[in-house]
C-alpha positions in Angstrom: -103.8 127.7 -27.8 -102.6 128.0 -24.2 -103.5 124.7 -22.2 -105.3 123.9 -19.4 -103.7 123.0 -15.8 -104.6 120.5 -14.1 -107.0 118.5 -16.5 -106.4 115.3 -14.7 -109.5 117.1 -12.6 -112.1 116.5 -15.5 -114.3 113.4 -15.7 -116.7 114.1 -18.5 -116.1 116.1 -22.0 -119.7 117.4 -23.4 -119.0 117.5 -27.0 -122.1 118.8 -29.1 -123.2 116.7 -32.4 -124.5 118.2 -35.6 -125.0 116.0 -38.3 -127.4 115.2 -41.5 -127.8 111.8 -43.2 -129.5 110.5 -45.9 -133.1 110.0 -44.6 -132.8 112.0 -41.5 -132.2 115.8 -40.7 -130.7 115.5 -37.2 -128.7 112.4 -34.9 -131.8 110.9 -33.2 -133.2 110.0 -37.1 -130.0 108.6 -38.5 -130.3 106.3 -35.4 -134.2 105.9 -36.0 -133.0 104.6 -39.8 -131.2 102.1 -37.9 -133.4 100.7 -35.7 -136.1 100.6 -38.0 -133.7 98.6 -40.8 -134.7 101.3 -43.0 -132.9 101.9 -46.4 -132.1 105.3 -47.1 -130.4 104.5 -50.9 -133.2 105.5 -53.3 -133.8 107.2 -56.6 -131.8 110.6 -57.8 -134.3 113.2 -56.6 -135.4 115.9 -59.0 -134.1 118.2 -56.4 -130.6 117.6 -56.9 -130.5 116.7 -60.8 -132.2 115.0 -63.2 -130.5 111.7 -63.5 -131.5 111.1 -67.2 -129.5 114.2 -68.3 -126.4 112.7 -66.9 -126.7 108.5 -66.8 -124.4 106.7 -68.9 -123.9 103.1 -69.0 -119.7 103.4 -69.4 -118.5 104.0 -66.2 -115.2 105.6 -68.1 -117.8 108.2 -69.5 -116.3 112.1 -69.3 -118.7 114.2 -66.9 -121.6 111.3 -66.4 -122.7 108.6 -63.5 -123.4 105.2 -64.4 -125.6 104.8 -61.1 -129.2 106.1 -60.8 -129.5 105.5 -57.1 -128.0 106.7 -53.8 -127.8 108.4 -50.6 -129.0 111.7 -50.8 -129.5 114.6 -48.4 -132.7 116.0 -48.3 -132.8 120.0 -49.1 -132.4 122.3 -45.8 -132.7 125.9 -45.2 -129.3 127.6 -45.0 -128.0 131.0 -45.3 -124.3 131.2 -45.9 -123.9 134.4 -44.8 -124.5 133.3 -40.9 -121.5 131.0 -41.0 -119.4 133.6 -42.2 -119.4 131.9 -46.0 -120.1 134.8 -48.9 -122.7 134.2 -50.9 -122.4 132.9 -54.8 -122.0 135.2 -57.8 -125.5 134.5 -58.9 -127.4 135.7 -55.5 -124.8 138.5 -55.3 -126.0 139.8 -59.4 -129.8 139.0 -58.1 -129.4 141.5 -55.1 -127.7 144.5 -57.5 -130.2 144.2 -59.8 -133.3 144.1 -57.0 -131.4 147.4 -55.7 -131.0 148.8 -59.3 -134.4 148.5 -60.4 -135.7 149.9 -57.0 -133.5 153.0 -57.0 -133.9 153.2 -60.2 -138.0 153.7 -59.3 -137.0 155.7 -56.6 -135.6 158.4 -58.6 -137.6 158.5 -61.2 -140.4 159.1 -57.8 -138.7 161.4 -55.9 -135.3 163.1 -58.0 -132.1 163.7 -55.7 -130.7 167.2 -54.9 -127.2 168.0 -54.0 -127.2 169.2 -50.5 -127.3 173.4 -50.2 -123.6 174.9 -51.0 -122.2 171.5 -52.2 -122.1 171.9 -55.8 -121.1 175.8 -55.5 -118.3 174.8 -53.4 -116.8 172.1 -55.5 -116.8 174.5 -58.5 -114.8 177.0 -56.2 -112.5 174.8 -55.3 -112.0 173.7 -58.9 -111.9 176.9 -59.6 -109.0 177.3 -57.8 -106.9 174.8 -58.9 -107.7 171.8 -56.3 -109.2 168.5 -58.4 -112.3 167.3 -57.2 -112.8 163.7 -56.9 -116.3 161.8 -56.0 -115.7 158.1 -54.0 -118.0 155.8 -53.4 -118.8 152.1 -52.9 -121.3 151.2 -55.3 -121.1 150.2 -58.4 -120.2 152.2 -61.8 -124.0 151.3 -62.9 -125.3 152.4 -59.8 -123.5 155.5 -59.7 -123.9 156.2 -62.7 -127.6 156.3 -62.4 -127.4 158.9 -59.5 -124.9 160.9 -61.6 -127.2 161.4 -64.1 -130.0 162.1 -61.4 -128.3 164.8 -59.7 -127.0 166.3 -63.4 -123.2 166.0 -62.3 -122.4 163.6 -65.9 -118.6 164.4 -67.2 -117.2 166.3 -65.4 -119.9 169.0 -65.1 -119.0 169.1 -60.7 -116.2 166.7 -60.4 -112.9 166.2 -62.0 -113.1 162.4 -61.9 -115.7 159.3 -60.2 -114.0 156.3 -58.7 -116.7 153.7 -57.6 -115.8 150.3 -55.3 -115.8 148.4 -58.6 -112.9 150.4 -59.6 -110.5 148.9 -56.9 -109.7 145.4 -55.3 -111.1 146.6 -51.5 -113.3 149.5 -51.0 -113.2 151.4 -47.6 -111.5 151.3 -45.1 -108.6 150.2 -46.7 -107.4 153.4 -49.0 -107.1 152.6 -52.5 -110.4 154.7 -54.4 -108.1 157.2 -53.0 -104.3 156.2 -54.8 -106.5 155.6 -57.7 -108.4 159.2 -57.8 -105.3 160.4 -57.1 -103.5 158.0 -60.4 -106.1 159.8 -62.4 -105.8 162.9 -61.5 -101.9 162.9 -61.4 -101.0 163.5 -57.9 -98.1 162.6 -56.3 -98.2 163.3 -53.4 -100.9 162.6 -49.8 -100.0 165.2 -48.0 -101.5 167.4 -50.5 -104.6 165.2 -50.7 -107.7 166.4 -48.6 -110.2 164.0 -47.9 -114.0 164.2 -46.4 -116.4 161.9 -46.2 -119.7 161.1 -43.9 -118.8 157.8 -42.6 -116.2 156.5 -40.0 -114.9 154.2 -42.8 -114.5 157.3 -45.1 -112.4 158.8 -42.5 -110.7 155.0 -41.5 -109.7 155.4 -45.4 -108.3 159.0 -45.1 -105.9 158.2 -42.6 -105.0 154.9 -44.1 -103.8 156.9 -46.7 -101.8 158.9 -45.1 -104.1 162.0 -46.6 -102.6 165.6 -44.8 -106.5 166.6 -44.0 -109.1 164.0 -42.7 -112.4 165.7 -42.6 -115.5 164.2 -41.0 -118.7 166.2 -42.6 -121.8 165.7 -40.3 -124.6 165.9 -43.1 -125.3 162.3 -43.3 -126.6 159.3 -40.8 -123.0 159.9 -38.2 -123.5 162.4 -35.8 -120.3 164.0 -33.9 -119.7 161.3 -31.5 -119.4 158.8 -33.8 -117.1 160.3 -36.3 -115.1 161.8 -33.6 -114.2 158.2 -32.0 -112.1 158.2 -35.1 -109.0 159.5 -36.2 -109.4 162.9 -38.3 -108.2 166.8 -38.4 -111.5 168.3 -39.0 -115.2 168.0 -38.5 -117.4 170.1 -40.3 -121.4 170.5 -40.8 -121.8 170.1 -44.4 -119.2 169.5 -47.7 -120.3 173.1 -48.8 -117.8 174.1 -45.5 -114.8 172.7 -47.5 -113.9 176.1 -49.2 -114.4 178.3 -46.4 -111.9 175.7 -44.7 -109.3 176.2 -47.5 -110.0 179.9 -47.7 -111.7 179.7 -51.2 -114.9 181.7 -51.4 -117.8 180.0 -53.0 -119.1 180.7 -55.9 -122.5 181.0 -57.4 -123.0 178.1 -59.6 -125.4 175.8 -60.8 -124.7 172.2 -61.5 -127.0 171.5 -64.5 
């Protein structure tokens, strides 16, 4: 950190104070307790734990307490993500479970369909010896529900599917691309094409060293947004990949 020159010219340093104390939720409340001589020591509140479950007269008893009173902070509304703290596993599991339930209901109400020409283009690539891998940031449970709804289970459309839960880190890290290469026996990134419809897809492709990194405009990102990231091509859809590689599309069904 650079030092400030001429510090002797400062007469006052203003330092903000944020604090919580037993019996008060701010600095003013703390001083009020002192002024009125209010004792903030109290019985263990039920919002914290059950004293009866842990109270034990022997101070040396493991995993027990021998005091039923103390200075306790009142429960406060705290959003850890606002401070860069990741949510707990229990919170994440709850969010994922809710998302899975909503997704399943949405698929039941409105089954998803592949974009026009995509199934045919992928079939053409595979017919001409190009292995196809699908990558997604979703975990395996969510992906399988989507793949099933599309009728793409097994190797009906792709040779492998790599999920975010299969690798240590998702995009823009290139690990899903590397995992796909590993599964399909491909060792040279100079023979790999990566396509995606988000900036992170392009970043992952670039980070992997893939020879061809294609942005497709069938998603939420437009040409200006995708074009701001390193790429080799921009195409209207994944359906245009076969044409890019000089492979004629096949008339097939993905059922």
